[in-house]
C-alpha positions as CSV (number, residue, x, y, z in Angstrom):
1,X,104.7,128.0,89.5
2,X,102.9,127.0,86.3
3,X,102.7,123.8,84.2
4,X,103.9,125.5,81.0
5,X,107.2,126.5,82.6
6,X,107.6,123.3,84.7
7,X,107.6,121.1,81.6
8,X,110.8,121.9,79.7
9,X,112.8,119.9,77.1
10,X,116.0,121.8,77.9
11,X,118.9,119.4,78.8
12,X,121.5,119.8,81.5
13,X,124.8,120.9,79.9
14,X,123.1,122.3,76.8
15,X,121.9,125.7,75.7
16,X,118.3,127.1,75.9
17,X,115.6,124.9,74.5
18,X,112.8,125.8,72.1
19,X,110.6,123.6,74.2
20,X,109.4,121.8,71.1
21,X,109.0,118.1,71.2
22,X,110.2,117.2,67.8
23,X,109.5,113.6,66.7
24,X,106.5,111.8,68.2
25,X,108.3,108.5,67.4
26,X,110.9,109.3,70.1
27,X,110.2,112.5,72.1
28,X,112.7,114.3,74.3
29,X,111.4,112.7,77.5
30,X,111.4,109.3,75.9
31,X,115.1,109.9,75.1
32,X,115.5,110.5,78.9
33,X,114.0,107.1,79.6
34,X,116.3,105.4,77.0
35,X,119.4,107.1,78.3
36,X,118.7,105.7,81.7
37,X,117.7,102.2,80.7
38,X,120.8,101.8,78.5
39,X,123.2,103.1,81.2
40,X,125.7,101.1,83.3
41,X,124.4,102.4,86.7
42,X,121.0,101.1,85.7
43,X,122.2,97.7,84.7
44,X,124.1,97.3,87.9
45,X,120.9,97.6,89.9
46,X,120.1,94.0,88.8
47,X,122.6,92.9,91.4
48,X,121.6,95.3,94.2
49,X,119.3,94.2,97.1
50,X,115.8,95.7,97.2
51,X,114.7,94.1,100.5
52,X,115.4,90.3,100.5
53,X,118.7,88.7,99.7
54,X,119.4,88.2,96.0
55,X,117.6,85.0,94.8
56,X,118.4,81.4,95.0
57,X,115.7,79.2,93.7
58,X,112.9,81.8,94.2
59,X,113.3,85.1,92.3
60,X,112.3,88.2,94.3
61,X,112.7,91.8,93.5
62,X,116.1,93.5,93.1
63,X,116.6,97.2,92.6
64,X,116.3,96.9,88.8
65,X,113.1,95.0,88.7
66,X,111.6,97.3,91.4
67,X,112.6,100.3,89.3
68,X,111.0,98.9,86.2
69,X,107.8,98.2,88.0
70,X,107.8,101.7,89.6
71,X,108.3,103.2,86.1
72,X,105.3,101.2,84.8
73,X,103.1,102.5,87.6
74,X,104.5,106.0,87.2
75,X,103.6,106.0,83.5
76,X,100.0,105.2,84.4
77,X,99.8,107.9,87.1
78,X,101.2,110.5,84.6
79,X,98.9,109.4,81.8
80,X,95.8,109.5,83.9
81,X,96.7,112.9,85.2
82,X,97.3,114.1,81.7
83,X,93.8,113.2,80.7
84,X,92.4,115.1,83.7
85,X,94.7,118.1,82.9
86,X,93.6,118.3,79.3
87,X,89.9,117.9,80.3
88,X,90.3,120.9,82.6
89,X,91.2,123.1,79.6
90,X,95.0,123.2,79.9
91,X,96.6,123.1,76.5
92,X,100.3,122.4,75.8
93,X,101.6,119.7,73.5
94,X,104.2,118.7,76.1
95,X,101.5,117.8,78.6
96,X,100.9,114.6,76.6
97,X,104.4,113.6,77.7
98,X,103.8,113.7,81.4
99,X,103.5,109.9,81.6
100,X,107.0,109.6,79.9
101,X,108.5,112.2,82.3
102,X,107.2,110.4,85.4
103,X,108.2,107.0,84.0
104,X,111.8,108.1,83.3
105,X,112.1,109.7,86.8
106,X,110.8,106.5,88.4
107,X,113.3,104.5,86.4
108,X,116.1,106.6,87.8
109,X,114.9,107.2,91.4
110,X,117.1,104.5,93.0
111,X,120.2,105.0,90.9
112,X,122.0,106.6,93.8
113,X,121.3,103.8,96.3
114,X,124.4,101.8,97.5
115,X,124.5,98.0,97.7
116,X,122.7,96.0,100.4
117,X,119.4,97.9,100.4
118,X,118.6,100.7,102.8
119,X,121.2,99.4,105.2
120,X,123.8,100.5,102.7
121,X,122.8,104.2,103.1
122,X,122.9,103.7,106.9
123,X,126.3,102.1,106.7
124,X,127.8,105.1,104.8
125,X,126.3,107.5,107.2
126,X,127.4,105.5,110.2
127,X,131.0,105.4,109.0
128,X,131.1,109.2,109.4
129,X,128.9,109.4,112.5
130,X,130.5,106.6,114.6
131,X,133.3,105.1,112.5
132,X,136.7,106.1,111.5
133,X,135.2,108.8,109.3
134,X,134.7,110.9,112.4
135,X,138.4,111.9,112.1
136,X,137.6,113.9,109.0
137,X,135.2,116.3,110.6
138,X,137.7,119.0,111.3
139,X,138.9,118.9,107.7
140,X,135.5,119.6,106.2
141,X,133.1,122.5,106.3
142,X,129.9,122.1,108.2
143,X,127.8,121.7,105.1
144,X,130.3,119.2,103.6
145,X,130.4,117.2,106.7
146,X,126.6,117.2,106.9
147,X,126.5,115.6,103.3
148,X,128.5,112.7,104.6
149,X,127.0,112.4,108.0
150,X,123.4,112.2,106.6
151,X,124.3,110.4,103.3
152,X,121.2,109.9,101.3
153,X,120.6,107.8,98.2
154,X,118.1,110.5,96.8
155,X,120.8,113.1,96.7
156,X,123.3,110.6,95.3
157,X,120.8,109.8,92.4
158,X,121.0,113.5,91.3
159,X,124.8,113.3,91.5
160,X,125.0,110.1,89.4
161,X,122.7,111.7,86.8
162,X,124.2,115.2,86.7
163,X,127.8,115.2,87.8
164,X,130.6,115.4,85.2
165,X,132.8,112.4,86.3
166,X,136.3,112.2,85.1
167,X,136.4,111.6,81.3
168,X,132.6,112.1,81.0
169,X,130.6,114.8,79.3
170,X,129.2,117.9,80.9
171,X,125.8,117.4,82.3
172,X,126.2,113.8,83.2
173,X,123.4,111.9,81.5
174,X,122.3,115.3,80.0
175,X,118.7,114.6,80.9
176,X,116.0,117.3,80.6
177,X,115.6,119.7,83.5
178,X,112.0,118.4,84.1
179,X,113.0,114.8,84.4
180,X,115.9,115.7,86.8
181,X,113.6,117.9,89.0
182,X,111.0,115.1,89.1
183,X,113.6,112.8,90.8
184,X,114.5,115.2,93.6
185,X,112.2,114.0,96.4
186,X,113.6,116.3,99.1
187,X,114.6,119.6,97.4
188,X,116.9,121.0,100.0
189,X,120.5,120.7,101.2
190,X,121.7,118.5,104.1
191,X,122.4,121.2,106.6
192,X,119.7,121.8,109.2
193,X,117.5,118.9,108.2
194,X,115.2,117.3,110.8
195,X,115.4,113.8,109.2
196,X,118.3,112.3,107.4
197,X,116.7,113.0,104.0
198,X,117.8,115.7,101.5
199,X,118.0,116.2,97.8
200,X,121.4,117.5,96.7
201,X,124.9,117.5,98.0
202,X,127.0,120.7,98.1
203,X,128.6,119.6,94.9
204,X,125.3,119.7,93.1
205,X,123.7,122.6,94.9
206,X,124.3,125.0,92.0
207,X,123.0,122.5,89.5
208,X,119.7,122.2,91.3
209,X,119.5,126.0,91.6
210,X,119.9,126.2,87.8
211,X,117.2,123.6,87.3
212,X,114.9,125.5,89.7
213,X,115.5,128.8,87.9
214,X,114.7,127.3,84.5
215,X,111.5,125.6,85.6
216,X,110.3,128.4,87.9
217,X,110.4,126.2,91.0
218,X,109.9,128.4,94.1
219,X,112.6,128.7,96.6
220,X,111.5,128.7,100.3
221,X,114.7,129.8,101.9
222,X,118.2,130.9,100.9
223,X,120.3,129.6,103.8
224,X,120.0,126.7,103.9
225,X,118.6,126.4,100.4
226,X,115.1,124.9,100.4
227,X,112.7,124.6,97.4
228,X,109.1,123.5,96.8
229,X,109.0,120.1,95.2
230,X,108.4,119.9,91.4
231,X,104.7,118.6,91.3
232,X,105.6,115.5,89.4
233,X,107.8,114.4,92.3
234,X,104.5,113.5,94.1
235,X,103.6,111.1,91.3
236,X,107.0,109.5,91.3
237,X,106.9,109.1,95.1
238,X,103.4,107.6,94.8
239,X,104.5,105.0,92.3
240,X,107.4,104.0,94.5
241,X,105.2,103.8,97.6
242,X,102.6,101.7,95.9
243,X,105.2,99.3,94.5
244,X,107.4,98.7,97.5
245,X,104.5,98.3,99.9
246,X,102.4,96.1,97.7
247,X,105.2,94.1,96.0
248,X,107.2,93.4,99.1
249,X,104.1,91.6,100.4
250,X,103.9,89.4,97.3
251,X,107.7,88.6,97.7
252,X,107.1,87.6,101.3
253,X,104.4,85.3,100.2
254,X,106.6,83.7,97.6
255,X,109.3,83.1,100.2
256,X,106.6,81.7,102.6
257,X,107.3,84.3,105.2
258,X,103.6,85.3,105.0
259,X,101.1,82.5,104.3
260,X,98.5,82.5,101.5
261,X,95.4,83.2,103.5
262,X,96.9,86.2,105.3
263,X,98.3,87.6,102.1
264,X,95.0,87.2,100.3
265,X,93.1,88.9,103.0
266,X,95.5,91.9,103.2
267,X,94.9,92.5,99.5
268,X,91.2,92.0,99.8
269,X,91.0,94.6,102.6
270,X,91.4,97.3,100.0
271,X,87.8,96.5,98.7
272,X,84.8,97.9,100.5
273,X,82.1,95.1,100.8
274,X,79.4,97.5,99.6
275,X,81.1,100.0,97.2
276,X,83.3,97.3,95.6
277,X,80.8,94.5,95.5
278,X,81.1,94.0,91.7
279,X,84.9,93.9,91.9
280,X,84.8,91.3,94.7
281,X,82.3,89.2,92.7
282,X,84.7,89.4,89.7
283,X,87.6,88.2,91.9
284,X,85.6,85.2,93.1
285,X,84.7,84.3,89.6
286,X,88.3,84.6,88.5
287,X,89.4,82.3,91.3
288,X,87.1,79.6,90.1
289,X,89.4,79.4,87.0
290,X,92.7,80.4,88.6
291,X,93.7,77.8,91.2
292,X,97.4,78.4,91.3
293,X,98.0,80.3,94.6
294,X,100.9,82.5,93.4
295,X,98.8,83.5,90.4
296,X,95.9,84.4,92.6
297,X,98.1,86.6,94.7
298,X,99.5,88.3,91.5
299,X,96.0,88.9,90.3
300,X,94.9,90.5,93.6
301,X,98.1,92.6,93.7
302,X,97.4,93.9,90.2
303,X,93.9,95.0,91.1
304,X,95.1,96.7,94.3
305,X,97.8,98.7,92.3
306,X,95.2,99.8,89.8
307,X,92.9,100.9,92.6
308,X,95.7,102.9,94.3
309,X,96.8,104.5,91.1
310,X,93.4,106.0,90.5
311,X,93.0,107.1,94.1
312,X,96.4,108.8,94.1
313,X,95.7,110.8,91.0
314,X,92.4,112.0,92.5
315,X,94.3,113.1,95.6
316,X,97.0,114.8,93.5
317,X,94.4,116.8,91.6
318,X,92.6,117.8,94.8
319,X,95.8,119.0,96.4
320,X,97.2,120.7,93.3
321,X,96.9,124.3,94.5
322,X,98.5,123.5,97.9
323,X,101.3,121.6,96.1
324,X,102.0,124.6,93.9
325,X,102.2,126.9,96.9
326,X,104.3,124.6,98.9
327,X,101.7,124.1,101.6
328,X,101.3,120.4,100.9
329,X,104.6,118.4,101.5
330,X,103.2,114.9,102.4
331,X,103.1,111.8,100.3
332,X,99.9,111.1,98.3
333,X,99.7,107.6,99.7
334,X,99.3,109.0,103.2
335,X,96.2,110.9,102.1
336,X,94.2,107.7,101.4
337,X,90.9,107.4,103.2
338,X,88.4,104.6,104.1
339,X,89.2,101.0,103.3
340,X,92.4,101.8,101.4
341,X,93.8,103.8,104.2
342,X,93.2,101.0,106.8
343,X,94.4,98.3,104.4
344,X,97.6,100.1,103.7
345,X,98.2,100.6,107.4
346,X,97.8,96.9,108.1
347,X,100.3,96.1,105.4
348,X,102.8,98.6,106.7
349,X,102.5,97.3,110.3
350,X,102.9,93.7,109.2
351,X,105.9,94.7,106.9
352,X,107.7,96.2,109.9
353,X,107.2,93.3,112.2
354,X,107.3,90.3,109.9
355,X,109.0,91.3,106.6
356,X,111.7,93.9,107.3
357,X,112.8,92.2,110.5
358,X,112.9,88.8,109.0
359,X,116.2,87.0,109.7
360,X,117.3,86.9,106.0
361,X,116.8,90.7,105.7
362,X,118.6,91.4,109.0
363,X,121.5,89.2,108.1
364,X,122.3,90.9,104.8
365,X,122.0,94.3,106.5
366,X,124.6,93.3,109.1
367,X,126.9,92.0,106.3
368,X,126.4,95.2,104.4
369,X,127.4,97.3,107.3
370,X,130.6,95.4,107.7
371,X,131.5,95.3,104.0
372,X,130.7,99.0,103.3
373,X,132.4,100.2,106.4
374,X,135.6,98.4,105.6
375,X,135.6,99.5,101.9
376,X,135.1,103.1,102.9
377,X,137.8,103.0,105.5
378,X,140.3,101.4,103.2
379,X,139.8,103.6,100.1
380,X,139.4,106.9,102.1
381,X,142.8,106.3,103.7
382,X,144.2,105.6,100.2
383,X,142.9,108.8,98.6
384,X,144.1,110.9,101.5
385,X,147.6,109.3,101.4
386,X,147.9,108.5,97.7
387,X,151.7,108.2,97.6
388,X,152.0,105.3,100.0
389,X,152.7,101.9,98.4
390,X,149.4,100.2,99.4
391,X,147.5,103.3,98.5
392,X,148.8,103.4,95.0
393,X,147.8,99.8,94.5
394,X,144.3,100.3,96.0
395,X,143.7,103.5,93.9
396,X,144.6,101.5,90.7
397,X,141.5,99.4,91.4
398,X,139.2,102.5,91.2
399,X,137.7,103.1,87.8
400,X,139.1,106.1,86.0
401,X,135.9,108.1,86.2
402,X,136.4,108.4,90.0
403,X,140.1,109.3,89.8
404,X,140.0,113.0,88.8
405,X,142.4,115.7,90.0
406,X,140.6,116.2,93.3
407,X,142.0,119.0,95.4
408,X,139.9,119.2,98.6
409,X,139.3,116.5,101.2
410,X,135.5,116.8,100.4
411,X,136.1,115.9,96.7
412,X,138.5,113.1,97.6
413,X,136.2,111.4,100.1
414,X,133.2,111.9,97.7
415,X,135.1,110.1,95.0
416,X,135.3,107.1,97.3
417,X,131.6,107.3,98.1
418,X,130.9,107.5,94.4
419,X,132.9,104.3,93.9
420,X,131.5,102.3,96.8
421,X,127.8,103.4,96.4
422,X,127.9,102.3,92.7
423,X,129.0,98.8,93.5
424,X,126.8,95.8,93.2
425,X,126.3,93.6,96.2
426,X,128.5,90.8,94.8
427,X,131.3,93.1,93.7
428,X,131.4,94.8,97.1
429,X,131.6,91.4,98.8
430,X,134.3,90.2,96.4
431,X,136.4,93.3,96.8
432,X,135.9,93.1,100.6
433,X,137.3,89.6,100.6
434,X,140.2,90.4,98.4
435,X,141.5,93.4,100.4
436,X,141.2,91.4,103.6
437,X,143.2,88.5,102.1
438,X,140.2,86.2,102.3
439,X,139.9,85.5,98.6
440,X,142.9,85.5,96.2
441,X,142.4,86.4,92.5
442,X,142.5,83.5,90.0
443,X,144.7,83.5,86.9
444,X,142.4,81.0,85.2
């Protein structure tokens, strides 16, 4: 693989590209960013759970604010790497757009996630593994069944961005091949996977093959299809890892789940008393002026993110040859050393025990399981028996984009997953109540 081929302005659904980045005022990769940020799926993320329940009096992160912050960190990662790449003698005008590519991919990385946080993914998978969805196994091919049994938001993001839904144009969002490839964190199909993570459904397998051919992404195996990651995936992943690990701690502090002293120390742990002496002195001096505890935590968080961004770029450059050959498949954040490695481990351990198992988080996960399971069961039965009276009424509630002329059971069930996974938390809850007769519509 080589950078000159990996960076392409060709768009999905369009013809060959000249690979020229026309207007500097709004380049091709900046157009990708704009298409995502102005889209309905992106706007709906403002009402999708990140970790904690959607806010009451205290505002915490939702999927949309998380994605915006990841995009900001991703742009920094891409821009810093661009400087290093140019310094090394590489010369291609498109290299100056790497920050825009990473930022756009970061913006879209969670578009395929269903409502109710990560529990939403598990709920969809559980419906087919242990719920009524098990009855469909004999009607599906092994690879198709595997897509549903191991449903993954990463694969669904590629589908949201690239699939031609009913009434929509070819190529979905018609993003550049490079931006699309930078989103696919696990570039292989669902069959034969060791963990429930994969990058594309059977329905998008040929699309990813086309992307890989255009960009020169190496294929590791043909059956099942497995590819080497596009290198920029590592920067997108690093931006996501940095934000959710560091920002979840700040949210927990705001919600008083973790007290001020513990939160402060967890952030200060990233600084070596000797090597970072000047930085620690600067923090002390700043704290003499900034007395608001939340603002102090925000200041510490910003410094930690900056530190991690620079360290991850250094790791990326160091591992570049192994990344290009496919020998390196781990996340950059897992390659941290010294104080940063230990500090990140402490945050992860605390997050598991005190944040992700907090009562408020568990409660919304339980609710999400029940709501998503019921919605899937109701609408899957409707698409498989469309002529029944109740089914006709239920199907009329599905947006037209999900109601194409689906022939196979796989396509019909996938249309329901498209519908349910695209819902906001509140819409899913409202629809759940209505179909169960718990909430009648108002005429007023």
